N, C-alpha and C positions, 0 to 999 in steps of 0.2 A: 553599261560601262565597265563591266569587267569587276575585279576588285577593285575600283576606285572607290565604292564607298564603304568598302573596310578602313583603307589607309584615312577617306573624311574620319571616318567616326573620331578614329584614336588620336585626328589633331584637333574637330571641331565637333561635338554633336549637335550641337543647330544646325549645320551646314548639312549636315549627313540624313536628322528627318525633314529638312527642309525638303529636300531635292525626292527623298522616298514620299513623301505623301503628296506634294506639291504639285511637282514639274516631274512626274515619272518620263523619263525624254524614251520618243523609239528606237527599238534598235534600231532604225537607219542610220540615227546620229556615229554608232559605228563606225561608221563608210568614211565618219573625219580619220582614224589613228590612221592611217597607211598613209596622208600628207601631211600629217604632222611630225617630223622633225627633233627628237632629240636634243636639247639645246643645255648649256652648265650654267645654274641658278646662281644667284648671289653669293651661296654656300656650296659654291664649288661641286654639286652633287647632279647629275643628269637629271632633266625634269622629264618622264615620262609621256608617249602624245596623253594619254587616258588622263591623267593628272592635269594636260593643257587644256584639258576639255572642258575637266570640271572646275579648273579655274575659272576659266570664262564664263561657265554657266554661272556659276556664283557671283563673281561679277557684276553681270548685268542682271542678275537675277535681285540680290543682295541691295543694288541701288549706291554701294558703298562704295569708295574713294578708294586712290591707287594706295595712298600711303595706309590707309587701314583695315586692305584687305587682304594685302596679300603675306601678313606675316601669320593667318591661319596654313599658311601653303608651305612655308619656309621658301618664299618665293622675297627677293629683295624687290624695290620700286622700279629699278631698272629693269631687270629682269619680267617683270610683270609686266610694262608696257611694250616690252617684246611678243610676249604670249597674247597678249590682247591682239594684237595689229595681225599673228599670225592666223590668230584664230579665225578671225572675223575674214580673211585674203580665204583661208581653206574653206569655209561656209559659204563664202561667195564660188567659189570654185567647184565645188563636189557638189553643190546646189543652186546652180546660175539657174536650173530650169523650173524650180518652185515655185517662184514672182514672175507669174508670166500670165499673158490674156489667153481665158478658155478657148479652146476649140475642141470638134469633136465631140463626143456624148455630153463633156462636162458643159459644153455651149447649151448644149439642148437644156440640160437641166436648169440652170440661170435661168437662162431666155425664159422657160416656163413656171422657174420661181418668181419671177416680178410681175409676170404676165398673170398668176394666180392674187400679185399684190392690184393688180390694175394695169402695168404699166410693160402693153410687151412690146420685145424686139428691145427692151433693156437692158445692159450687159453690167450694169453695177452702182455705185455712188459715189462719188468724189467728194474728200474734204478735205481741210486742214487743221494741222496741231501744233500747238507749241513745242518746242525740246528746250528747256532752260539749261544756259550756261553760263560759266564766268566768261563775262567781256572779254573776247580775243586783241589780244598786245596792238596800240597802236591804232587802233578802228575804233572810227567814230562810237561815240554812246549814241546819238540819237540814233542810227542805224537798228541798234539793238534790242534799245531801250524800250519796253514794251505798256499796252495800259496798264497793267499790274504791276510798272516801280519795276521788273524785273527784266533781264536781259534772257533772249531767248530766239532761236531760229525756228524756223517753218518746214513742217514737214507734210506732205500730200501724198495720202495714199487714195486709189478705188481700192474699194471694197467689193464683195458681192453676199449674196443672200443668208451665207452659212461663215460670214463673219474673216475668210482667204481676202487675203492683201494681194489683189491682180498688178498692183502698179506702184513703186513709190519714186518720188522725186525729193529732195530734202536737200538744207545745208544752208538758204539763203535766210538771209535778217530779217526779223519781225517785219521790220518798215517796208515789204516788200507784199504786197498788194497782191490776195488768192491769185486775181486773176494773172498777174505778171508773175508768179508764181507756175503758172500755168502755163502763161504760153513762152517762157524761158525754159520749158520742161520736155522733152521728146514724145510725150504723149502728144501734146500738143501739133510738134510737126509729123506725127504719122498719122492725125485725122487728117487735118487738113491735107496732108497727102493724098488721101485717100488710103493709105496701107490698113488702118486698125479697123474702120468699121465700114465693113468689106462682107458680101454674102446675097441671100435670096433679098426681097423686096416687101415690103411689107407696107398692105394698102390700106388704111388708116380712114377714118371718115371726113369728108370733102375733100375725098381722090388724093388725098394727103397720103407721101411713099415718105419711109425710111428706111434705111441701110438696118439702120441700129443707134442708141445712146446709154448716155449714160444718164444719174440725176446729182443735180448740185445745190446748193442753196444758194441765195441771194446776195451771195458776195459773189459771182458768178453771171455775167451777163445770156440770158437767152441766146443761145446758139444752132447749128444745127445736128450738135450732136450732144450739146448740154439741156437735161431738161430741165428751169426751176419752177417757183411754186411762184403765184400770182400774191406783185408786191398791194401794199395797203391793210388797209380794216373795214372796207366797205365793200366787203365781200357778196358775189350775187350766191342764190345755193348750188349751183353749177360749181363756180370759182370752191367755196367754201369746202365742198365733196373730192376735188378733185385737194386740195390744199388736208385735207387730212387722211387721205390713202399716201399721197406723199409724205408727211409726216410718219404714218406707221413704216411707212420701207425706207427714211430717210434714219429710222434710228440703227438701222443697221449696222452704220458706221460707228455710234457714239458707243455700242455694243463692244466694235473691236477696239476701239481706241483704249476702251476702261480693259477688257481682256489684257491687248499687249501692251498698256502700261504699268497696271495691275501684277502681273508678271515678270514684268522686266522695267524692277525699277529705278533703272539708271537713267531714264529716259523720261520719269516722272516727276526728278528732283533737280537739282540747279550742281552740276558738275564742272567741272576741269577738264576740258578735253582737247583735241586737236580740232577745228572748224573744217579742215583739208581731210580728213577722217574719218570726221562723221555721220557724214551719209553712210560713206561704209558701214560703218557699226548699227546704223540704225537698221539696215535693209540686213544686213545680218540676224539683228532681232526678228526681222515681219518672217526669215526665211523658220526659223525655230516657231514664229507663233503658228506658223500652216501647219511644219511639223507635226506641234503638241493638236491641231487642230485635226491634219491626218491620224493620227494615233488613238481619237478619241478621247483626249483627254478633258476631265471636265476644270471646271475654272470655279473656285473657290471665292466667295461674294465678298467673305470676311476682307480680303487682300484692298477692300474700295476702302477700305477704315484706313484710318491712322488715331493714334493717340495721339495729345497736344503735352504740353509741359506741364499743366494745369492735372494730366490725369484725365483727359475727357476727349473720349471718344469722337471722332470728326470724320466726315469723307473725305477723301480725297483731293484736290485740282488737279485734275487731269488736262487742261490746260485747253478748254474744247471751248470754253465760253470766250467770244472776243464781241466790239462792238462793230454793229455795221458798216461798210465803207460805200460810198458811191460810185455806185459804178459809169461809165462814160457811156451815152446812151449812141454814141456812136458804134458802139458795138453789138448792139440788139438787131437783127435782120426780122425781114420779114418771115422768111420761112422757117425759123424757129418759133416766129409767136402760130405759126400757126398749126404749128409739130404740136404744142401746149392746147390749142385749143382744139388737135384733132383725138386729145389721148379725154381732155376731159368731157368729148362728147361720149366715147367710148363707156369710160366709165358712168355716162346717164343711161346708157341703150343696157345697161347689166342686168 
């Protein structure tokens, strides 16, 4: 970040300490500077590219609103909005290959990691989380009002066992079911057209063949490329064993969301945003999330906790829990059920 830390120290000591101790960014972030232009701030002082980077990271990490976070950077609210958009677009342009489906050696590593968990040829875990927002003007309240009596939109991600985000789709109101969000995403189109899950075929027990698949919770129906756990409470020993291994592998998405939202707290609290640009902002945060993982930055577990108005320490709400929704039975496919049965048989033979 160059001399930015010294500038920040003079303006806001907590910000400087926060970045140095909690969010030590990889040197790769310096690649953004050539793509950012100096802009005249509210006070007619040109804003340096490194300053833009610092402002954007502080804004996302602190979760503060534009009105309260700009004063520490001598940036007016209007200039702050411009810099957020500028930084977001630059992150997407410079690191457009950071959020990508694994190929080559990385793919082999990921497949081996999931196989060790009992899921051979698995590519990741898909799930959705809520992003709390102020309801968009003129939008129907029932579209965004969730079961916690908050307004929110849905963010769908796929993660691997290293917590890396490999696919993102965000922005639809909470009233959309998880399967509906999936069907609207490019992930669905690529998977259904055969452009995503291809390569050497793995033959499982009962002569079941699979090109690869992902895991998902029971908000999704069983499909040829989405494996979900068995429903109900009356499960046989084999189904219970499958459920236990599924739960271990599925814990990765919860850890990924907690790390991502714990570090980038803008998407942890309710905030006013432009729903049209929200997907790009969330994607830029996922890019930063992956960069920090690549740089080997540890996660501070204290970020999972907050202090309420009474001074009591409480665990943060990460928007991961939501009531189950009924799944249309006509989406269930026999070959999907056969894949789950074959995986269950694999686990029994271990």
